[in-house]
C-alpha positions as CSV (number, residue, x, y, z in Angstrom):
1,M,152.5,12.8,64.6
2,K,150.1,12.8,66.4
3,T,149.0,15.2,69.5
4,I,149.3,14.0,72.9
5,Y,145.1,15.4,72.8
6,E,144.1,13.0,69.9
7,K,146.1,10.2,71.5
8,I,143.8,10.8,74.5
9,V,141.3,10.8,72.6
10,E,142.2,7.2,70.7
11,I,142.7,5.8,74.1
12,E,139.0,6.7,74.9
13,K,137.4,5.4,71.9
14,E,139.3,2.1,71.7
15,N,138.8,1.5,75.4
16,K,142.4,1.3,76.1
17,V,143.7,1.8,79.8
18,A,146.3,4.6,80.5
19,A,147.5,7.5,82.5
20,L,148.2,11.1,81.9
21,C,151.1,12.6,83.7
22,T,151.7,16.4,83.4
23,I,154.1,18.6,85.0
24,V,152.6,21.2,87.1
25,N,155.4,22.7,89.1
26,T,158.9,22.9,89.0
27,K,162.0,24.2,90.9
28,G,165.3,25.1,89.5
29,S,167.0,23.3,87.1
30,T,164.7,20.7,85.4
31,P,164.6,18.9,81.6
32,R,161.3,19.7,81.3
33,K,159.0,22.6,82.3
34,V,155.2,23.1,83.6
35,G,152.7,21.7,81.0
36,A,155.0,19.0,79.7
37,K,153.0,16.0,79.3
38,M,153.4,11.9,79.1
39,I,151.3,9.1,78.3
40,V,152.0,5.7,80.2
41,Y,149.8,2.8,78.8
42,D,149.5,-0.2,81.5
43,D,152.2,-2.1,79.9
44,G,154.4,0.8,80.6
45,K,155.1,2.0,77.1
46,I,154.8,5.7,76.4
47,F,154.3,8.8,74.4
48,G,155.8,11.8,75.0
49,T,157.7,12.4,77.1
50,I,158.2,14.4,80.7
51,G,162.2,14.4,80.5
52,G,164.2,11.0,80.3
53,G,166.4,9.2,82.5
54,E,165.7,7.8,85.9
55,L,162.9,10.6,86.8
56,E,160.8,9.6,83.6
57,K,161.3,5.8,84.6
58,S,160.0,6.5,88.3
59,V,156.9,8.5,86.9
60,I,156.4,5.2,84.6
61,K,156.6,3.5,87.3
62,Q,154.1,5.6,89.3
63,A,151.8,5.9,86.6
64,V,151.0,2.3,86.1
65,E,150.5,2.0,89.9
66,I,147.8,4.7,89.1
67,I,146.0,2.7,86.5
68,K,145.4,0.2,88.8
69,T,144.1,2.2,91.8
70,K,142.1,4.6,89.6
71,Q,142.9,7.4,92.0
72,P,144.7,10.8,90.6
73,Q,147.7,12.1,92.9
74,V,150.7,14.5,92.3
75,F,154.3,13.0,93.0
76,R,157.3,15.3,93.7
77,H,160.4,14.3,92.4
78,D,164.0,15.8,93.9
79,L,166.3,15.5,90.9
80,L,169.7,15.4,92.7
81,H,169.0,13.3,95.3
82,Q,166.5,10.8,94.2
83,H,167.2,10.6,91.0
84,N,170.8,11.5,90.6
85,M,169.9,13.9,87.7
86,C,172.6,16.7,87.9
87,C,170.0,19.2,86.8
88,G,169.3,19.6,90.8
89,G,165.8,21.1,90.6
90,T,162.2,19.7,91.6
91,V,159.9,18.6,89.6
92,E,155.9,18.3,90.5
93,V,153.6,15.6,88.3
94,F,150.2,15.2,88.2
95,I,148.8,11.7,87.2
96,E,145.9,11.0,86.6
97,P,144.0,7.7,84.9
98,I,142.6,7.6,81.6
99,M,139.7,5.4,81.8
100,K,137.4,3.3,79.9
101,K,134.5,4.8,79.4
102,N,131.3,2.5,81.1
103,K,129.2,1.0,78.7
104,L,125.4,0.6,79.1
105,Y,123.2,-1.3,76.8
106,I,119.7,-0.1,77.3
107,F,117.2,-2.5,75.6
108,G,114.0,-0.8,74.9
109,A,113.5,2.4,72.5
110,G,109.9,3.2,74.0
111,H,109.5,6.6,76.4
112,V,111.8,5.3,79.2
113,G,114.3,3.8,77.3
114,K,114.6,7.2,75.3
115,A,114.5,9.4,77.8
116,L,117.3,7.3,79.6
117,S,119.8,7.1,76.7
118,H,119.3,10.7,76.5
119,Y,120.4,12.1,80.1
120,A,123.4,9.0,80.6
121,K,125.3,9.9,78.2
122,D,126.2,13.2,79.4
123,F,127.3,11.2,82.7
124,E,130.3,8.8,81.2
125,F,128.1,6.2,79.9
126,E,128.8,4.9,76.7
127,V,125.1,4.5,75.5
128,V,124.5,1.4,73.6
129,L,120.8,2.1,72.6
130,I,119.1,-1.7,71.4
131,D,115.1,-2.5,69.8
132,D,113.8,-4.0,67.1
133,R,111.1,-1.7,66.2
134,K,113.2,0.3,63.3
135,E,110.4,3.5,63.6
136,Y,111.7,3.9,67.2
137,I,115.5,3.7,66.7
138,D,115.3,6.1,63.6
139,E,113.6,8.5,66.2
140,I,117.1,9.1,67.8
141,N,119.0,11.8,66.7
142,D,121.5,11.9,69.0
143,G,125.3,11.3,67.4
144,E,126.4,10.1,70.9
145,I,124.0,7.3,71.3
146,N,125.2,4.5,69.3
147,K,122.2,2.2,67.8
148,M,121.4,-1.5,67.1
149,N,117.9,-1.9,65.6
150,L,118.0,-5.8,66.5
151,S,116.3,-8.2,68.1
152,H,117.4,-9.2,71.8
153,Q,118.5,-12.8,70.4
154,Q,120.9,-10.8,67.2
155,A,122.0,-8.3,69.5
156,L,123.1,-10.1,72.9
157,P,126.1,-12.4,71.3
158,L,127.5,-9.0,69.3
159,L,127.8,-7.5,72.9
160,P,130.9,-7.3,74.9
161,F,130.4,-7.9,78.6
162,D,132.6,-6.8,81.4
163,E,133.2,-5.5,85.1
164,Q,131.9,-2.0,83.1
165,T,128.7,-3.1,81.7
166,Y,125.5,-1.7,82.6
167,I,122.4,-3.4,81.2
168,C,118.9,-1.8,82.1
169,I,116.0,-3.7,80.5
170,V,113.2,-1.8,79.8
171,T,111.3,-3.3,76.3
172,Y,107.7,-3.1,75.7
173,S,108.1,-7.4,76.2
174,H,107.8,-9.2,79.6
175,P,108.9,-12.3,77.9
176,I,111.6,-10.5,76.0
177,D,112.1,-8.4,79.3
178,R,112.9,-12.0,80.7
179,E,114.8,-13.7,78.6
180,I,117.5,-10.9,78.2
181,L,117.8,-11.0,81.8
182,A,118.6,-15.0,81.6
183,Y,121.3,-14.4,79.6
184,C,122.9,-11.3,81.0
185,I,122.6,-12.6,84.6
186,K,125.4,-14.8,83.9
187,K,127.5,-12.2,82.3
188,P,130.3,-10.2,83.9
189,H,128.5,-6.8,84.5
190,A,128.5,-4.0,87.5
191,Y,124.8,-3.2,86.8
192,L,121.9,-5.2,85.9
193,G,118.3,-4.0,86.4
194,M,114.7,-4.8,84.8
195,I,111.9,-2.7,84.9
196,G,108.8,-3.6,86.4
197,S,105.8,-3.7,88.7
198,D,106.0,-5.4,92.1
199,R,104.4,-8.3,90.6
200,K,106.1,-8.7,87.6
201,V,109.5,-8.9,89.7
202,A,107.9,-11.8,92.1
203,M,106.7,-13.5,89.0
204,T,110.0,-13.1,87.6
205,K,111.9,-14.7,90.8
206,K,109.5,-17.2,91.0
207,M,110.2,-18.3,87.5
208,F,114.2,-18.3,87.9
209,S,114.1,-19.8,90.8
210,E,111.9,-22.9,89.8
211,G,112.7,-23.1,86.3
212,L,116.4,-22.0,85.9
213,E,117.6,-22.6,89.1
214,M,118.5,-19.7,89.9
215,T,120.0,-18.7,93.6
216,D,118.6,-16.4,96.1
217,E,122.1,-14.4,95.3
218,E,122.3,-13.9,92.1
219,L,118.6,-12.9,92.0
220,E,118.9,-10.2,95.3
221,E,122.1,-8.6,92.9
222,V,119.2,-7.9,89.9
223,D,117.8,-4.1,90.4
224,M,114.1,-4.8,90.1
225,P,112.1,-3.0,89.9
226,M,115.0,-0.8,88.4
227,G,116.0,2.8,89.7
228,L,116.0,4.5,92.8
229,N,112.0,4.7,94.6
230,I,111.5,8.6,94.1
231,H,108.0,7.8,93.2
232,A,108.3,8.3,89.9
233,E,105.2,8.2,87.3
234,T,106.4,10.2,83.9
235,P,109.3,8.5,81.4
236,E,111.3,11.1,82.3
237,E,110.8,10.7,85.8
238,I,111.1,6.9,85.6
239,A,114.7,7.6,83.5
240,I,116.2,9.8,86.1
241,S,115.3,7.4,88.8
242,I,117.2,5.0,86.6
243,L,120.3,6.7,86.0
244,S,120.4,8.1,89.6
245,K,121.0,4.5,90.6
246,L,123.5,3.6,87.8
247,I,125.5,7.0,89.2
248,E,124.8,5.5,92.7
249,T,126.6,2.0,91.9
250,K,129.1,3.9,89.3
251,N,130.4,5.9,91.8
252,K,130.9,2.9,94.6
253,V,132.4,0.8,91.9
254,E,135.1,3.5,91.1
255,H,135.8,3.9,95.2
256,E,135.8,0.3,96.3
């Protein structure tokens, strides 16, 4: 039988949604003591137990709400007065969401893409680095970075997109950048950005508004030039400016 910690790893790997419930304080007679844990899935199914009965039923309901709000919270339960449980003690349960990781698709494994993938993996992003140049992809030896040695035409249909998808376009070709942007702009995402000079951005906006009939609102939502303006010059500085923007967006989304 799997341990509770193995289940948490499984949930994270499979991008499932759940909450971890841990007894953090007890007083008097209680069915389980401090440290007892239970996982609650978004459909109300459980793994483990914190004591059963009306207490567990109530905690499951609270956990499902925590999954929705994404905000951890401590709940106090008086077993006799709240749940009519004759053991009569009190239990405090800390409920925290086990969140799906944000997916970060980096198109381009050049200097900036390589640096960005290296930094981003330490900030709760599941990083996927995509490039059709095998020699660039082969330079990445970090096991935490997923690599796709495919052209953007091959890769894009294979990638899932949702509201937790972050997309950074940093390829070696302006036309390829624009093709990727045109594909992704209509897909669900939390963030979409493209690297480039002010001239490249102006040309892209003109081409998209005229040729692809994109609205000003759609184009304004794209972060281009990408990243925070910290007057970055080196690839590493540019990568940090982009990562800063990703973190800003991620934290804003999580607190909405």
